N, C-alpha and C positions, 0 to 999 in steps of 0.2 A: 504494500500500500504506500510505503514511503517513496518508492520509485515513481508511482503515478503522481503523487503530490509534487515531486521535483519536476517531472515532465510538464505538468500543468503550470507551475510557477515559471519555468523557463519559456514555455510557449506564450504565456501572458506578458512576460517581460519583453520578448521578441516583438509581439504585437504592439506594445507601447512604444518601443524604439522605432518600429516601422511607421506608426502613426505620427510620431514626432518628426520623422524625416520627411514624410509627405507634407506636413504642415510647413516645415522649414523650407522645402523646395518651392512651395507655393508663394511664400513670402519673399524669397530672393529672386523670383521670376522664372524658375524652371517650369515650362508649360506642360506638366504631366497631364496626359489625356488630350493634349493638343499638339503633339509632336508630328512632324511629317511622317506619313504612313498610318496615322490614326484616322479612322473613317467615321464620319458623322453624316447622318441623313436626317433631314427635317421636313416635315410636312405640316399641314394644317392640323394642329392639335396633337401631334405626335413627333417623337424624335427617337432615333436609334444611334447608339454610339458603340463602336467596336475599336478599342484602343490597342491595335495590333503592335505598333512600335513601342508603346509604353510597356506592354506585356513582355515583349522581347527584351527590353532594357532591364526590367525587373528580374527576368529569368537569368540573364547573364550575371547581374550583380549578386543574386542569391546563390547561383552556382559557384561563383568565385568565393563568396563568404563561406559556404559549406565546405569547399575544397580547402580553404585556409584553416578553418577550425578542425577539419579532419587531420591535416598535416600537423597541427599543433598538439593534438592528442596522442600522436605516436611517439 
């Protein structure tokens, strides 16, 4: 049960850090969700957003972080 508690605390901390990073990027002018390659469609009373480039950017950054953390644990 202690392992589950540690996992939940770690995941919560990671979500807090990611949320703070998204807020910080918004304040310094990094247009997350509006990068070239992000697709947005708007019509009368509806809109669809598919942030493809933002998703790729997050994937690369998270992959790099997990790789570095994995290397540090060895």
